[in-house]
C-alpha positions in Angstrom: 22.3 5.1 -5.7 23.8 3.4 -8.9 27.0 2.5 -7.1 25.0 1.1 -4.1 23.1 -1.4 -6.4 26.2 -2.2 -8.3 28.0 -3.1 -5.0 25.0 -5.0 -3.7 24.7 -7.1 -6.8 28.5 -7.7 -7.2 28.9 -9.0 -3.7 25.6 -10.9 -3.7 27.3 -14.3 -4.6 24.3 -16.4 -3.6 21.9 -14.0 -5.3 20.0 -13.6 -1.9 19.5 -9.8 -2.3 18.6 -10.0 -6.0 16.1 -12.9 -5.4 14.4 -11.2 -2.6 14.1 -8.0 -4.8 12.8 -10.1 -7.7 10.2 -11.8 -5.6 9.0 -8.4 -4.3 8.7 -7.0 -7.9 6.7 -10.1 -8.9 4.5 -9.9 -5.9 3.9 -6.1 -6.6 3.0 -6.8 -10.3 0.5 -9.5 -9.4 -1.1 -7.5 -6.7 -1.3 -4.5 -9.2 -3.1 -6.6 -11.7 -5.4 -8.0 -9.1 -6.8 -11.5 -8.3 -9.8 -11.0 -10.5 -7.7 -10.5 -13.6 -4.7 -12.8 -12.7 -4.8 -16.2 -14.4 -1.9 -18.9 -14.8 -0.9 -17.4 -18.2 -0.5 -13.8 -16.9 1.2 -15.1 -13.7 3.7 -17.0 -16.0 4.3 -14.0 -18.2 5.0 -11.7 -15.2 7.5 -14.2 -13.7 9.2 -14.7 -17.0 9.5 -10.9 -17.8 10.7 -10.0 -14.3 13.2 -12.9 -14.2 14.7 -11.9 -17.5 14.7 -8.2 -16.5 16.6 -8.9 -13.4 19.0 -11.2 -15.1 19.9 -8.4 -17.6 20.3 -5.9 -14.7 22.7 -8.2 -12.9 24.6 -8.9 -16.1 24.8 -5.2 -16.8 26.1 -4.4 -13.3 28.6 -7.2 -13.2 30.0 -6.2 -16.6 30.7 -2.7 -15.5 27.6 -0.8 -16.8 29.0 0.0 -20.2 25.6 1.4 -21.3 24.1 4.3 -19.5 21.1 3.7 -17.2 19.0 5.7 -19.7 19.9 3.3 -22.5 19.2 0.3 -20.3 15.8 1.9 -19.4 15.1 2.4 -23.1 15.8 -1.2 -23.8 13.7 -2.4 -21.0 10.8 -0.1 -22.0 11.0 -1.2 -25.7 11.1 -4.9 -24.8 7.7 -4.6 -23.0 5.1 -7.0 -24.6 
């Protein structure tokens, strides 16, 4: 699965795949929080976090995945607000 995502991101020159995946993650996160609890600040924070998260994943994949997926997962987890 790791190689599949690496190839998808490497050949996704216009970021169509990654943008669609990013939008789906943001939509899921907002739905999970629920309309009652979602305000402009939370919506902003969700989009900011996921956009940064996807940027770092793409960078990691395009630079040859020097860190293990476990290390990247640890970094992502520890960066949660």
